[in-house]
N, C-alpha and C positions, 0 to 999 in steps of 0.2 A: 504494500500500500504506500502511495506517495505521502510525503510529509506535508501536511497543510499547516500545522501548528508546530513550528520548530522550537527547540530550546533557546536558540539565540539567533539574532539577525544583526546586520551591520547598522551602526549608528553614525556612519560617516556621511558627509555631504561634500559639496564642492570645496568648502573651506579646508577640509582635511586633505583632500587631494592636492589642492594648491599649496598647502603647507609642506607636504612631502616634496612637491616639485621644487619649492624654494630651497629645501635642504639639498636635494639632488643637484640643483644648479650651483650651489655653493661649493660642492665637492668636499664639505666637512661633515663627516658622518659620526665621528666619535663624540662622546659626551661633551657638551659645551653649553652655549648660551640658551638654546632652546630648552634643554633639560632644566637648567637653572631657573628659567622663567616659569616653566610649568610647576616646579617645586614651590615657588613663591605663590603662584596663583592657587595651588591646591591647599597650601597651608592657610591662606586667607579664607578659602571656602570652608574648611572644617574648624577654623578658629584656633589653630596651633601656631606656636612660635616658629617651629622648624619642620621641614619636610626633606626627606632624602629619597630620591627615586632610584630604583634598582631594576634588574632585568625580569623580576617576577615577584608575585606575592609570596611564593615559597622562599625566595632569597630574602625577602623582607622579614619573614619569621626567623630565618637563620641568623640574620644580623642582629635582630632584637635580642636573641638569647646570647649571642657572642658578646654583645655590648655589656650585658650584665656580668660577664666574667672579667671584663677589663676595666670596669669603672673603679675609681678610687673611693667612691662613696660607700662606706660600710653598711649603710641602710639598704642599699640596692645590690650590692655585690653578691653574686652566687658562686658556689664552688661545686666540684664534682661530688655527687652523693646527696646533694640537697634535694628535698622533696618538692615537687611541683604537682599541683592538682590540675587535671584536665577533664573535660567532658568526654564521655565515651563515643559520642557521635561527632565526627568532624572529618576533615580531609587529611590525607597521610602526612603532608608537610606541616601540619600543626605539630605533629609528634616527633618527626625525625630529628629536628635540631636538638630536642630535649635529650634524645638518646645519644646523639653525636657529641654532646657536651657532658655526658655522664650524669645527668640528673636522674633522680628516682621519680618515676612517673606513677601517679596514683589516679586511676580511672574512676570517675564518679558518674552515676546515672543522670539521664536527662529527663525533663518533664515531657510527657507524651503530647501535651497540648502546645507548649511553646517551642519545643525542640531544643531549648537552651537548658542550662543547668537545672536539675531538680534541687531547688535551693535548700530544702530541708536536708537532703543527702549531703550537699556541699557543706552545710553548717556542721554536720556530724563528722564529716571527713577531715576537716581542719584539725590538726594536732599541733603539739609543741614542735614537731619536726618539720612542719610546713613552712617553706620559705618563699613560695611563689604560687600564684593562681593564674592560669591562662584562661581568660574568658573568651569564648568563641561565640560570635554573634551569627547565628545560623540562618541562611536563606533570607537575609535582609532584616532579621528580627534582633533588636538590641536586647541585651540582658537587663535585668532589674538591678541596676548598679547601686541604688540606695540600699537594697538588701545585701548585696555583695559587700559593700563597704561596712555595713553593720556587722556582718560575719567576720570580716577582718578585724574590726575594732581597732584597738591600739597596738595590735601585734605587728611585729616586724615581718610583714608579708608583702612581697612585691606583686602588684597587679599589672599584667600585660594583656593586650587584646589581639586576637586574630580576627580582624574585621574585613577579611578579604571578600566576604559575600554580602557585606552590609554597608557599602558606601552610601552616604546620604541619609542613613537612618539616624534618628535622634531619640534621646531619652531625656525628658525634662528640658527640652529645647537645646540640649548639648549633643554634639555629634558623637555617634558611636565611633570607637577608635581613639577617642581623646580622654577616656576615663582612666586608662592605665598610664603607667609612666611612659610607655611606647605603644603604638598601635600600628598594625599592618593593613594594607589595602592591596587589591589586585586590579590591574587594568587589562587583563587578558580579554580576548575577543568576546567571550560569553558573559562578561561582567557588566557592571553599570556603565562604565565607559571603556573604550577600547583604544589601546595604543599598540595593537598587535599582541606583543608580550609586554609585561611591565608590572611593577609593584612599587609601593610607596610605604615609607615609615614616617609617622609624625611623632613629635615629642616637644615638650616645653623645657626639657632639661638640656642646658647648654653643653655640659660635659658629654652626655650621651650622644648628642648631635655630632659633636666633633669626633667621637669614637666611631660613629657610624660612617662619617666621611672617610676616615682612614681605612676602616674595614672594607668598605665598598671597593676600594682600588688598592689592592696589594698590601695594605697595611702601611703604606708610605705616608710621608708628611706633606706631599706636594699640594694637596687640597685643603690643608689646614691653614688658619690664619697665623701670622707671625707669632703673636702672643696667644698661646692656646693651652688647653687643659689636658692635652695628651702627652706632649713632649716638652712642655713649658715654653720653649723659645726656639724659633727657627733661625737659621743663618740668613744674613742678607745676601749671600751668594747663592743664586738659584741653581748653579751647577752643583754645589755641595748638597742641596736638598733634592736633586733630581731622583736619586735612588737611595734615599734614606728610609729604612724600614723600622717601624717602632712597634707594630702589632702584627700578629699572625693572621693576616687578612685574606681576602679573596679577590677575584675579579668578577663582580656582579654588576658592572656598569651598564646602564641603558644606552641606547643610540640616540643621536640627534633627531632621527626620523620619529622616534617614539615620543621624545619631548615635544616636537612640533605638533604631533597629533594630540598630545595631552593638552596643550594650550588651547586648541580649538574645542576639544571635548569638554573641558571644564566649563567653558562658556555655555554649553548645552546642558550641563549637568542638572541645574535646578529644575528646568522644564522636563527633563527626562525622569527625574525622581518623582515629580508631581504626576506625570502620566502613569508611572508604575503604581503610585499610591491610589490613583483613581481606579485603576484596574483591580487593585487589592480590595477597595471598598465594594466594587461590583461583585467580586468573588464572595466576599463576606455576606453580602445581602442575598446572594443567590444560593449559597451552599452551606450556610451556618447550621441549618437544621436538617442536613442531608441524613437519611436514615442509615446509610452504609459507610459514609466517609467523614473523617475528621479533617478539618483544615487548620492551619497553624493559627494559634491564638496570639494576637499582636501584643507586644510589650512596647510602650512608648509609641513612636511613629516608625513603623517598619518601612524599608525601602523595597520590599517585596522582590528579592532576587528571582524567585520562582515560587510556584504554588505547590506546597506539599499536600499529598493525599494519603491519609493513613486509614486503613480499614478498621471500622469500629469492632470491638471485641464481640458485640452482639450480632454482627453480620455474618451471613453464610458466604459472602463473596470471598474469593481467593485472589491473591495478587496476580497470579498467572492469568486468571479470567479478566481481572481489571486491565492488565496490560493489553490483552487481546482486544478488549472493547475500545481502549484508547487508541491503539494502533489502527484499528478498523476505521476510526473517525479521523485519522490523520495526525494524531498527536505523537510527537517525539517525547519519550519519557526516560527517566533514569532513577536509580536508587537514591534515597535521601543521603546525599554526600557519600561517605564511605560506609554508611550503616554503623553497626557496632564494631568499632575499629579494634577493640580489645580481643576480638576473636580471630583476627588476621594472623597468618603464619609468621609474618615479619616480627610480631611482638615477642617471639622467642629470643630475639636479640636484645630486647629492652631489659633494663632494670626496672621492673614495674610490678604493681599490685592492683587488684580490683577492690574498691571499697564496697562492702556489702554485696548487693546483687545489682545487675544491670538489666532489670526486667523491662524497662521501657526502651532502652537502647536495643535490646534483643527483639522486642516486639516490632519496633520501627524497622529494624533490619529485615525482618521477614514479611512485614505487612505494609510497608510504606514505599512511596515513590514521589517524584516531583515532575511537574511539567513547567514549561517556560512562561515567563512574563516578559513584557517588552516596554519600550519607551514610546509606544503609540497605543491607541485604543484597541482592545481585543475582545469586544463584546461578542463577536462571532465565536471565538474560542470558548468563552465562558458559557454561551448558549449551547454549544456542542457538548460541553462537559456536563451541563445540567441534564441534557437529553439522555446521557448515558445512565 
Protein backbone atom coordinates (compact mmCIF):
# COMPACT_ATOMS: atom_id res chain seq x y z
CA UNK A 1 0.00 0.00 0.00
CA UNK A 2 1.35 3.44 -0.86
CA UNK A 3 2.10 5.86 1.96
CA UNK A 4 -0.48 8.64 2.09
CA UNK A 5 0.27 9.79 5.63
CA UNK A 6 4.08 9.67 6.10
CA UNK A 7 6.01 10.03 9.33
CA UNK A 8 7.96 13.04 8.06
CA UNK A 9 7.95 15.52 5.18
CA UNK A 10 10.23 18.34 4.11
CA UNK A 11 9.82 21.75 5.72
CA UNK A 12 12.13 23.50 3.26
CA UNK A 13 11.13 26.24 0.88
CA UNK A 14 12.90 28.52 -1.58
CA UNK A 15 14.68 30.28 1.28
CA UNK A 16 16.46 27.08 2.37
CA UNK A 17 17.49 26.22 -1.20
CA UNK A 18 18.81 29.76 -1.72
CA UNK A 19 20.70 29.59 1.59
CA UNK A 20 22.43 26.37 0.54
CA UNK A 21 23.28 27.86 -2.83
CA UNK A 22 24.93 30.85 -1.14
CA UNK A 23 27.15 28.49 0.84
CA UNK A 24 27.99 26.46 -2.27
CA UNK A 25 28.88 29.64 -4.13
CA UNK A 26 31.12 30.78 -1.29
CA UNK A 27 33.18 27.58 -1.40
CA UNK A 28 33.36 27.57 2.42
CA UNK A 29 31.73 24.42 3.76
CA UNK A 30 33.35 23.82 7.14
CA UNK A 31 31.86 25.25 10.33
CA UNK A 32 31.85 29.05 10.26
CA UNK A 33 29.66 32.16 10.29
CA UNK A 34 26.41 30.45 9.33
CA UNK A 35 26.69 27.92 12.13
CA UNK A 36 27.51 30.69 14.59
CA UNK A 37 24.52 32.79 13.54
CA UNK A 38 22.17 29.80 13.75
CA UNK A 39 23.44 29.12 17.27
CA UNK A 40 22.69 32.69 18.26
CA UNK A 41 19.20 32.61 16.74
CA UNK A 42 18.34 29.27 18.34
CA UNK A 43 19.58 30.38 21.77
CA UNK A 44 17.34 33.44 21.47
CA UNK A 45 14.38 31.27 20.48
CA UNK A 46 14.59 28.98 23.52
CA UNK A 47 15.77 31.67 25.91
CA UNK A 48 19.23 30.28 26.70
CA UNK A 49 22.50 32.16 27.01
CA UNK A 50 24.47 29.74 24.88
CA UNK A 51 23.98 27.23 22.07
CA UNK A 52 26.47 24.84 20.48
CA UNK A 53 25.58 23.15 17.21
CA UNK A 54 26.91 19.66 16.48
CA UNK A 55 26.41 17.06 13.77
CA UNK A 56 23.48 15.22 15.44
CA UNK A 57 21.26 15.04 18.50
CA UNK A 58 23.14 11.89 19.44
CA UNK A 59 26.40 13.84 19.50
CA UNK A 60 24.67 16.51 21.56
CA UNK A 61 23.90 13.91 24.24
CA UNK A 62 27.48 12.65 24.08
CA UNK A 63 28.96 16.11 24.63
CA UNK A 64 26.54 16.86 27.47
CA UNK A 65 27.77 13.84 29.43
CA UNK A 66 31.40 14.46 28.51
CA UNK A 67 31.19 18.08 29.70
CA UNK A 68 30.04 16.91 33.13
CA UNK A 69 33.24 14.88 33.44
CA UNK A 70 35.52 17.82 32.62
CA UNK A 71 33.84 20.62 34.54
CA UNK A 72 35.72 22.02 37.52
CA UNK A 73 32.45 22.71 39.32
CA UNK A 74 32.16 20.09 42.10
CA UNK A 75 28.37 20.48 42.14
CA UNK A 76 28.16 19.34 38.52
CA UNK A 77 31.16 17.07 38.08
CA UNK A 78 30.50 13.38 37.45
CA UNK A 79 32.89 10.45 37.69
CA UNK A 80 32.83 6.83 36.54
CA UNK A 81 30.53 4.72 38.68
CA UNK A 82 28.15 7.57 39.51
CA UNK A 83 24.47 6.67 39.30
CA UNK A 84 22.28 8.32 36.69
CA UNK A 85 18.54 7.68 36.44
CA UNK A 86 16.93 7.31 33.00
CA UNK A 87 13.41 6.51 31.75
CA UNK A 88 13.10 3.02 30.27
CA UNK A 89 11.55 4.35 27.04
CA UNK A 90 13.80 6.49 24.87
CA UNK A 91 16.15 6.35 21.90
CA UNK A 92 19.41 4.39 22.01
CA UNK A 93 21.70 7.40 22.08
CA UNK A 94 20.09 8.67 25.25
CA UNK A 95 21.84 5.74 26.94
CA UNK A 96 25.06 5.08 25.02
CA UNK A 97 27.05 8.11 26.29
CA UNK A 98 26.20 7.06 29.84
CA UNK A 99 27.71 3.63 29.21
CA UNK A 100 30.67 5.10 27.32
CA UNK A 101 31.55 7.31 30.30
CA UNK A 102 31.15 4.52 32.82
CA UNK A 103 28.05 5.75 34.63
CA UNK A 104 25.79 3.39 36.55
CA UNK A 105 22.46 3.44 34.69
CA UNK A 106 19.22 2.99 36.62
CA UNK A 107 16.14 2.37 34.47
CA UNK A 108 12.83 3.70 35.81
CA UNK A 109 9.35 3.06 34.43
CA UNK A 110 7.31 5.58 32.46
CA UNK A 111 3.74 6.77 32.81
CA UNK A 112 1.49 4.96 30.34
CA UNK A 113 -0.46 8.16 29.66
CA UNK A 114 2.28 10.79 29.33
CA UNK A 115 5.07 8.43 28.13
CA UNK A 116 7.48 10.40 30.32
CA UNK A 117 8.72 9.41 33.79
CA UNK A 118 6.36 7.67 36.19
CA UNK A 119 7.04 10.36 38.76
CA UNK A 120 6.14 8.22 41.76
CA UNK A 121 8.61 5.59 40.58
CA UNK A 122 11.23 8.27 39.96
CA UNK A 123 10.76 9.62 43.47
CA UNK A 124 11.28 6.17 44.95
CA UNK A 125 14.24 5.41 42.68
CA UNK A 126 16.30 8.41 43.80
CA UNK A 127 18.80 7.31 46.43
CA UNK A 128 21.87 8.63 48.21
CA UNK A 129 23.89 7.23 45.29
CA UNK A 130 22.03 9.21 42.63
CA UNK A 131 24.17 11.92 41.05
CA UNK A 132 22.21 12.74 37.92
CA UNK A 133 18.79 12.46 36.29
CA UNK A 134 18.31 12.43 32.54
CA UNK A 135 14.87 13.80 31.72
CA UNK A 136 13.67 12.69 28.29
CA UNK A 137 10.80 14.71 26.83
CA UNK A 138 9.15 12.09 24.63
CA UNK A 139 7.35 12.74 21.32
CA UNK A 140 7.06 16.48 21.97
CA UNK A 141 5.80 16.18 25.55
CA UNK A 142 7.69 18.07 28.29
CA UNK A 143 8.12 16.49 31.71
CA UNK A 144 6.52 17.87 34.86
CA UNK A 145 9.62 19.78 35.93
CA UNK A 146 8.01 21.21 39.04
CA UNK A 147 7.63 17.68 40.36
CA UNK A 148 11.09 16.60 39.20
CA UNK A 149 12.68 19.56 40.98
CA UNK A 150 10.67 18.73 44.11
CA UNK A 151 12.03 15.17 43.92
CA UNK A 152 15.59 16.47 43.61
CA UNK A 153 15.02 18.90 46.46
CA UNK A 154 18.25 20.14 47.99
CA UNK A 155 20.25 17.07 46.97
CA UNK A 156 23.35 17.34 44.81
CA UNK A 157 21.75 15.81 41.71
CA UNK A 158 22.47 17.14 38.23
CA UNK A 159 19.47 17.43 35.91
CA UNK A 160 20.09 17.18 32.16
CA UNK A 161 17.57 16.90 29.32
CA UNK A 162 17.34 14.86 26.15
CA UNK A 163 14.96 17.15 24.30
CA UNK A 164 15.65 15.83 20.81
CA UNK A 165 11.98 15.07 20.18
CA UNK A 166 10.47 18.12 21.85
CA UNK A 167 11.79 21.29 20.26
CA UNK A 168 9.30 24.09 20.81
CA UNK A 169 7.50 22.44 23.73
CA UNK A 170 7.02 24.51 26.87
CA UNK A 171 6.23 23.92 30.52
CA UNK A 172 5.01 26.93 32.50
CA UNK A 173 5.98 29.10 29.49
CA UNK A 174 9.61 27.92 29.67
CA UNK A 175 11.11 25.91 26.82
CA UNK A 176 11.72 22.22 27.30
CA UNK A 177 15.45 21.63 27.05
CA UNK A 178 16.23 24.60 29.29
CA UNK A 179 15.26 23.15 32.69
CA UNK A 180 18.42 21.09 33.09
CA UNK A 181 21.96 22.41 33.28
CA UNK A 182 22.20 21.40 29.60
CA UNK A 183 19.64 20.23 27.05
CA UNK A 184 19.96 18.52 23.68
CA UNK A 185 17.94 19.07 20.50
CA UNK A 186 17.88 17.37 17.10
CA UNK A 187 17.46 18.95 13.67
CA UNK A 188 17.43 15.67 11.75
CA UNK A 189 15.08 15.46 8.76
CA UNK A 190 12.15 13.93 10.63
CA UNK A 191 12.24 16.40 13.53
CA UNK A 192 10.63 19.80 14.12
CA UNK A 193 13.19 21.59 11.96
CA UNK A 194 15.57 20.04 9.49
CA UNK A 195 19.19 20.87 8.72
CA UNK A 196 19.62 17.43 7.06
CA UNK A 197 21.64 16.11 10.00
CA UNK A 198 22.25 18.22 13.08
CA UNK A 199 21.97 18.70 16.80
CA UNK A 200 22.17 21.49 19.36
CA UNK A 201 23.05 21.89 23.02
CA UNK A 202 21.84 24.82 25.10
CA UNK A 203 23.11 25.95 28.49
CA UNK A 204 23.30 29.03 30.68
CA UNK A 205 26.56 27.88 32.27
CA UNK A 206 29.60 29.70 30.87
CA UNK A 207 32.15 27.06 31.82
CA UNK A 208 30.10 24.21 30.37
CA UNK A 209 29.63 26.23 27.18
CA UNK A 210 33.36 26.65 26.75
CA UNK A 211 33.99 22.97 27.49
CA UNK A 212 31.45 22.08 24.80
CA UNK A 213 33.21 24.33 22.30
CA UNK A 214 36.49 22.52 22.92
CA UNK A 215 34.99 19.02 22.97
CA UNK A 216 33.15 19.64 19.69
CA UNK A 217 36.41 20.19 17.80
CA UNK A 218 39.21 17.85 18.83
CA UNK A 219 39.51 19.17 22.38
CA UNK A 220 41.66 22.03 21.12
CA UNK A 221 41.77 25.63 22.27
CA UNK A 222 41.23 27.26 18.89
CA UNK A 223 37.54 28.08 19.41
CA UNK A 224 37.92 29.33 22.98
CA UNK A 225 38.15 32.99 23.97
CA UNK A 226 41.59 34.22 25.06
CA UNK A 227 40.54 34.42 28.71
CA UNK A 228 38.59 31.24 29.31
CA UNK A 229 37.51 28.71 31.93
CA UNK A 230 39.06 25.65 30.29
CA UNK A 231 42.76 26.45 29.97
CA UNK A 232 42.77 29.84 31.76
CA UNK A 233 44.60 31.84 29.08
CA UNK A 234 45.55 31.44 25.44
CA UNK A 235 48.69 32.66 23.77
CA UNK A 236 48.56 35.79 21.60
CA UNK A 237 50.36 33.78 18.93
CA UNK A 238 47.71 31.98 16.82
CA UNK A 239 50.35 29.56 15.55
CA UNK A 240 51.01 28.33 19.08
CA UNK A 241 47.29 27.78 19.61
CA UNK A 242 46.71 26.01 16.27
CA UNK A 243 47.15 22.50 17.63
CA UNK A 244 46.96 22.91 21.39
CA UNK A 245 44.82 20.13 22.88
CA UNK A 246 43.47 20.43 26.41
CA UNK A 247 40.50 17.99 26.53
CA UNK A 248 39.97 14.50 25.05
CA UNK A 249 37.44 15.72 22.53
CA UNK A 250 35.80 14.65 19.29
CA UNK A 251 35.12 15.97 15.84
CA UNK A 252 31.35 16.43 15.80
CA UNK A 253 31.28 19.75 13.99
CA UNK A 254 28.36 20.64 11.71
CA UNK A 255 28.69 22.02 8.19
CA UNK A 256 28.02 25.55 6.99
CA UNK A 257 25.23 24.15 4.79
CA UNK A 258 23.49 22.93 7.95
CA UNK A 259 23.99 26.24 9.71
CA UNK A 260 22.54 28.14 6.74
CA UNK A 261 19.53 25.84 6.69
CA UNK A 262 19.07 26.34 10.44
CA UNK A 263 18.99 30.12 10.09
CA UNK A 264 16.04 29.83 7.72
CA UNK A 265 14.33 27.01 9.60
CA UNK A 266 14.35 28.81 12.95
CA UNK A 267 12.46 31.67 11.29
CA UNK A 268 9.70 29.19 10.45
CA UNK A 269 9.82 27.42 13.80
CA UNK A 270 7.12 29.34 15.74
CA UNK A 271 4.59 28.87 12.94
CA UNK A 272 5.52 25.21 12.51
CA UNK A 273 5.09 24.52 16.23
CA UNK A 274 1.74 26.32 16.22
CA UNK A 275 0.54 24.14 13.32
CA UNK A 276 1.65 20.97 15.10
CA UNK A 277 -0.18 22.07 18.24
CA UNK A 278 -3.37 22.73 16.27
CA UNK A 279 -3.11 19.20 14.88
CA UNK A 280 -2.58 17.95 18.42
CA UNK A 281 -5.70 19.75 19.62
CA UNK A 282 -7.71 18.16 16.79
CA UNK A 283 -6.36 14.73 17.68
CA UNK A 284 -7.32 15.21 21.32
CA UNK A 285 -10.86 16.32 20.50
CA UNK A 286 -11.31 13.45 18.04
CA UNK A 287 -9.60 10.58 19.89
CA UNK A 288 -9.65 11.27 23.63
CA UNK A 289 -12.55 8.89 24.27
CA UNK A 290 -11.58 6.21 21.77
CA UNK A 291 -12.66 2.80 23.11
CA UNK A 292 -9.54 0.95 21.95
CA UNK A 293 -6.70 3.48 21.89
CA UNK A 294 -4.96 5.78 24.36
CA UNK A 295 -3.34 8.95 23.05
CA UNK A 296 -0.55 10.78 24.85
CA UNK A 297 -1.64 12.98 27.76
CA UNK A 298 -0.16 16.44 27.31
CA UNK A 299 2.03 17.99 30.01
CA UNK A 300 2.46 21.73 29.63
CA UNK A 301 2.33 22.64 25.92
CA UNK A 302 3.51 19.71 23.80
CA UNK A 303 5.08 20.35 20.41
CA UNK A 304 3.58 17.02 19.21
CA UNK A 305 6.53 15.38 17.46
CA UNK A 306 4.16 12.55 16.50
CA UNK A 307 0.99 10.89 17.72
CA UNK A 308 1.31 7.83 19.93
CA UNK A 309 -1.38 5.18 19.92
CA UNK A 310 -1.39 2.68 22.79
CA UNK A 311 -3.97 -0.12 22.81
CA UNK A 312 -6.11 0.01 25.94
CA UNK A 313 -5.78 -2.98 28.24
CA UNK A 314 -9.54 -3.59 27.93
CA UNK A 315 -9.37 -3.80 24.13
CA UNK A 316 -9.27 -7.01 22.10
CA UNK A 317 -7.29 -5.22 19.39
CA UNK A 318 -3.74 -6.45 18.78
CA UNK A 319 -0.88 -4.27 17.60
CA UNK A 320 -0.39 -6.47 14.55
CA UNK A 321 -4.01 -5.88 13.56
CA UNK A 322 -3.73 -2.16 14.31
CA UNK A 323 -0.64 -1.88 12.09
CA UNK A 324 -2.48 -3.71 9.31
CA UNK A 325 -5.40 -1.30 9.57
CA UNK A 326 -3.13 1.75 9.59
CA UNK A 327 -1.04 0.56 6.66
CA UNK A 328 -4.20 -0.23 4.68
CA UNK A 329 -5.28 3.40 5.19
CA UNK A 330 -1.87 4.66 4.03
CA UNK A 331 -0.27 5.44 7.40
CA UNK A 332 3.45 5.05 7.96
CA UNK A 333 3.99 3.95 11.57
CA UNK A 334 6.79 2.97 13.94
CA UNK A 335 7.21 1.63 17.50
CA UNK A 336 7.18 4.28 20.24
CA UNK A 337 10.81 5.37 20.04
CA UNK A 338 12.84 2.27 21.02
CA UNK A 339 10.19 0.78 23.31
CA UNK A 340 11.43 -0.72 26.56
CA UNK A 341 15.12 -0.18 26.00
CA UNK A 342 16.14 -2.15 29.07
CA UNK A 343 15.26 -5.40 27.28
CA UNK A 344 17.65 -4.79 24.37
CA UNK A 345 20.63 -7.08 23.91
CA UNK A 346 23.06 -4.17 23.99
CA UNK A 347 22.24 -3.58 27.67
CA UNK A 348 24.45 -6.55 28.56
CA UNK A 349 27.38 -4.17 28.08
CA UNK A 350 25.95 -1.56 30.48
CA UNK A 351 26.57 -1.19 34.17
CA UNK A 352 22.85 -0.96 34.87
CA UNK A 353 19.92 -1.98 37.01
CA UNK A 354 16.15 -1.82 36.76
CA UNK A 355 14.31 -0.09 39.58
CA UNK A 356 11.21 -2.06 40.51
CA UNK A 357 9.25 -3.23 37.49
CA UNK A 358 8.95 -1.69 34.05
CA UNK A 359 5.29 -2.62 33.59
CA UNK A 360 4.29 0.39 31.53
CA UNK A 361 7.45 0.42 29.42
CA UNK A 362 6.92 -3.25 28.60
CA UNK A 363 3.24 -2.71 27.82
CA UNK A 364 4.05 0.21 25.51
CA UNK A 365 6.79 -1.88 23.90
CA UNK A 366 4.24 -4.58 22.98
CA UNK A 367 1.10 -2.49 22.43
CA UNK A 368 2.15 0.95 21.27
CA UNK A 369 3.16 2.73 18.08
CA UNK A 370 3.20 6.24 16.69
CA UNK A 371 2.23 7.99 13.47
CA UNK A 372 3.45 11.28 12.06
CA UNK A 373 2.48 14.85 12.79
CA UNK A 374 3.44 17.72 10.52
CA UNK A 375 3.91 21.48 10.23
CA UNK A 376 0.71 21.84 8.17
CA UNK A 377 -2.95 20.88 8.76
CA UNK A 378 -3.61 17.12 8.70
CA UNK A 379 -7.34 16.92 9.32
CA UNK A 380 -7.58 14.29 6.57
CA UNK A 381 -5.13 12.05 8.42
CA UNK A 382 -6.98 12.42 11.71
CA UNK A 383 -10.31 11.73 9.97
CA UNK A 384 -8.79 8.56 8.48
CA UNK A 385 -7.48 7.59 11.91
CA UNK A 386 -10.90 8.07 13.51
CA UNK A 387 -12.50 5.92 10.79
CA UNK A 388 -10.26 3.01 11.76
